[in-house]
C-alpha positions as CSV (number, residue, x, y, z in Angstrom):
1,M,0.0,0.0,0.0
2,L,2.8,2.3,0.9
3,I,4.5,1.7,-2.4
4,R,1.2,2.3,-4.3
5,N,0.7,5.7,-2.5
6,L,4.3,6.7,-3.3
7,L,3.6,5.9,-7.0
8,I,0.4,8.0,-7.0
9,I,2.2,10.9,-5.4
10,L,5.1,10.6,-7.9
11,S,2.6,10.5,-10.8
12,V,0.8,13.6,-9.6
13,G,4.0,15.4,-9.2
14,I,5.1,14.6,-12.7
15,T,1.8,15.7,-14.1
16,L,1.9,19.0,-12.2
17,G,5.5,19.4,-13.3
18,L,4.6,18.8,-17.0
19,G,1.7,21.1,-16.6
20,G,3.9,23.9,-15.4
21,F,6.4,23.1,-18.2
22,W,3.7,23.4,-20.9
23,L,2.3,26.5,-19.3
24,S,5.6,28.3,-19.1
25,N,6.6,27.3,-22.6
26,S,3.2,28.2,-24.1
27,Q,3.7,31.7,-22.6
28,A,7.1,31.9,-24.1
29,I,5.8,30.8,-27.5
30,L,2.8,33.1,-27.5
31,P,4.7,36.3,-28.3
32,N,6.3,34.6,-31.3
33,N,3.0,33.3,-32.6
34,Y,1.5,36.8,-32.0
35,T,4.4,38.4,-34.0
36,H,3.9,35.9,-36.8
37,T,0.2,36.6,-36.9
38,T,0.9,40.3,-36.9
39,L,3.3,40.0,-39.8
40,L,0.8,38.0,-41.8
41,A,-1.8,40.7,-41.2
42,Q,0.6,43.4,-42.3
43,E,1.4,41.5,-45.5
44,T,-2.3,41.1,-46.2
45,M,-2.8,44.9,-45.7
46,L,0.2,45.6,-48.0
47,K,-1.4,43.5,-50.8
48,K,-4.6,45.4,-50.3
49,L,-2.8,48.7,-50.4
50,K,-1.0,47.8,-53.6
51,S,-4.3,46.7,-55.2
52,A,-5.9,50.0,-54.2
53,L,-2.9,52.0,-55.5
54,D,-3.0,50.1,-58.8
55,K,-6.6,51.3,-59.2
56,C,-5.5,54.8,-58.5
57,I,-2.8,54.5,-61.2
58,K,-5.5,53.3,-63.7
59,D,-7.8,56.1,-62.7
60,S,-5.0,58.7,-63.1
61,R,-5.1,58.2,-66.9
62,S,-8.5,59.8,-67.0
63,Y,-8.6,62.0,-63.9
64,F,-5.9,64.5,-63.0
65,S,-6.4,65.2,-59.3
66,L,-6.9,63.2,-56.1
67,E,-10.7,63.9,-56.2
68,G,-11.0,61.7,-59.3
69,L,-9.4,58.7,-57.6
70,K,-12.1,56.5,-56.3
71,E,-9.8,54.4,-54.1
72,R,-8.2,57.3,-52.3
73,E,-10.2,56.8,-49.1
74,T,-9.4,53.1,-49.2
75,V,-5.7,53.9,-49.5
76,K,-5.9,56.3,-46.6
77,N,-7.7,53.8,-44.4
78,I,-5.3,50.9,-45.2
79,I,-2.2,53.1,-44.6
80,Q,-3.5,54.0,-41.1
81,Q,-3.5,50.2,-40.3
82,I,0.1,49.5,-41.4
83,D,2.8,49.9,-38.8
84,D,5.9,49.0,-40.8
85,P,7.6,51.3,-43.4
86,F,5.5,50.0,-46.3
87,W,6.9,52.6,-48.7
88,E,10.1,50.5,-48.9
89,K,8.0,47.8,-50.5
90,L,6.3,50.0,-53.1
91,N,7.5,51.1,-56.5
92,P,8.0,54.9,-57.1
93,L,4.7,55.4,-58.9
94,E,2.8,53.6,-56.1
95,N,4.6,55.8,-53.6
96,F,3.6,58.9,-55.5
97,F,-0.1,58.2,-54.9
98,A,0.5,57.1,-51.3
99,L,2.4,60.3,-50.6
100,E,-0.3,62.5,-52.3
101,I,-3.1,60.8,-50.5
102,V,-1.4,60.7,-47.1
103,P,1.2,63.6,-47.1
104,E,2.4,62.8,-43.6
105,I,4.3,59.9,-45.0
106,K,6.8,62.4,-46.4
107,Q,8.1,63.0,-42.9
108,K,8.8,59.3,-42.4
109,A,10.1,58.1,-45.8
110,S,13.6,58.9,-46.9
111,P,14.1,62.1,-49.0
112,N,15.3,60.1,-51.9
113,T,12.2,57.9,-51.8
114,V,9.9,60.9,-51.9
115,A,11.9,62.7,-54.7
116,Q,12.0,59.5,-56.9
117,A,8.3,59.0,-56.4
118,Y,7.5,62.5,-57.8
119,C,10.1,62.4,-60.6
120,T,8.8,59.0,-61.7
121,A,5.3,60.4,-61.7
122,L,6.4,63.4,-63.7
123,E,7.7,61.0,-66.4
124,Q,4.9,58.4,-66.4
125,L,1.6,60.1,-65.6
126,P,-0.4,62.2,-68.1
127,S,1.2,65.7,-68.1
128,D,-2.2,67.2,-67.1
129,W,-1.1,66.2,-63.6
130,W,1.5,69.0,-63.6
131,G,0.3,72.0,-65.6
132,L,2.1,73.6,-68.6
133,P,5.8,74.4,-68.8
134,G,6.2,78.0,-67.8
135,G,2.7,78.1,-66.5
136,T,1.0,77.8,-63.1
137,P,1.8,74.5,-61.5
138,S,-1.0,72.1,-60.6
139,E,-1.7,71.0,-57.1
140,S,0.6,68.1,-57.5
141,G,3.2,70.4,-59.0
142,E,3.0,72.6,-56.0
143,H,3.6,69.6,-53.8
144,L,6.6,68.7,-55.9
145,L,8.1,72.2,-55.5
146,K,8.0,71.7,-51.7
147,I,10.1,68.5,-51.6
148,P,13.6,69.1,-50.2
149,N,16.4,68.5,-52.6
150,I,14.1,67.8,-55.5
151,Q,16.6,69.6,-57.8
152,A,18.9,66.7,-58.1
153,C,16.1,64.4,-59.3
154,L,14.7,67.0,-61.7
155,S,18.1,67.6,-63.2
156,Q,18.2,64.0,-64.2
157,L,15.1,64.6,-66.4
158,L,16.7,67.5,-68.3
159,N,17.9,64.9,-70.9
160,N,14.4,63.3,-71.2
161,T,13.3,64.0,-74.8
162,N,10.0,62.2,-74.5
163,S,7.0,64.3,-75.6
164,L,4.7,65.7,-72.9
165,N,1.4,63.7,-72.9
166,Y,-1.6,65.9,-72.3
167,L,-5.1,64.7,-72.7
168,D,-6.5,68.2,-72.6
169,G,-7.0,69.4,-76.3
170,E,-5.5,72.8,-76.0
171,A,-2.4,71.6,-74.0
172,R,-1.9,68.8,-76.5
173,T,-2.0,71.4,-79.4
174,L,0.6,73.6,-77.6
175,T,2.8,70.6,-77.1
176,K,2.8,69.9,-80.8
177,V,3.5,73.5,-81.7
178,H,6.4,74.0,-79.2
179,Q,7.6,70.4,-79.2
180,W,7.5,70.2,-75.5
181,Q,9.3,67.4,-73.8
182,I,9.5,66.0,-70.2
183,S,12.7,68.0,-70.0
184,D,10.7,71.2,-70.4
185,L,8.6,70.5,-67.4
186,A,11.7,69.6,-65.4
187,A,13.4,72.9,-66.5
188,S,10.3,74.9,-65.6
189,F,10.1,73.5,-62.1
190,L,13.9,74.0,-61.6
191,L,13.6,77.7,-62.6
192,T,10.5,78.2,-60.4
193,L,12.5,76.9,-57.5
194,S,15.0,79.7,-58.1
195,D,12.3,82.3,-58.6
196,Q,12.8,82.5,-62.3
197,E,10.5,82.1,-65.3
198,Y,10.8,79.5,-68.0
199,S,10.3,80.7,-71.6
200,A,8.3,77.7,-72.8
201,D,7.4,79.4,-76.1
202,A,11.1,80.0,-77.0
203,S,12.6,77.9,-79.8
204,V,13.8,74.4,-79.2
205,E,17.4,75.5,-79.6
206,E,17.0,78.3,-77.0
207,R,15.3,76.0,-74.5
208,N,18.1,73.4,-75.0
209,I,20.6,76.0,-74.0
210,I,18.7,76.8,-70.9
211,K,18.5,73.1,-70.0
212,K,22.2,72.7,-70.5
213,Q,22.8,75.7,-68.2
214,L,20.5,74.1,-65.6
215,Q,22.4,70.8,-65.8
216,N,25.7,72.5,-65.2
217,S,24.4,74.6,-62.3
218,N,22.8,71.6,-60.5
219,Q,25.8,69.1,-60.8
């Protein structure tokens, strides 16, 4: 009987010991599981963000301000739920729309990320997003002008000979008449930053001289 009681006590002790073991280890594992779950949730939100931004990019071919982007509120809501630096996982054009919709991100992302986003958008979006060379900048153009050290990025576009792509009829006609290029918008913004005006109606040769001077002064 004594031996049997000892075995029972020993069994109970082992059970309690194992219970404590599993309890302590489950508590240790829980934070890792929680982190893994959180990461999965963040990845899911990132996919949703990229999908919404892709729709913004498609809409931007027909609408030339944030008001025309149907997914802008979706983008804003998703960004508010993402904790990590998601801009590091987006391409420059995606970042442009994220930065336009939630300007506060500009204070968190690197200056180079912000500048590249706007210069890429200047190259790839319909030119209606920016205004006319030598004219009043659009809302996005005004935002571009406020970006620190945007000059270096704009200077890289001074050799871009691709034609400006306006959907507005009058702007499209002016582009054909003056042979405006991406480089003309870049030059116009650079001169605006130094409180000078860009002669967008000057000859191509005269404008090329101005662009060359701007390149030399921004090296």
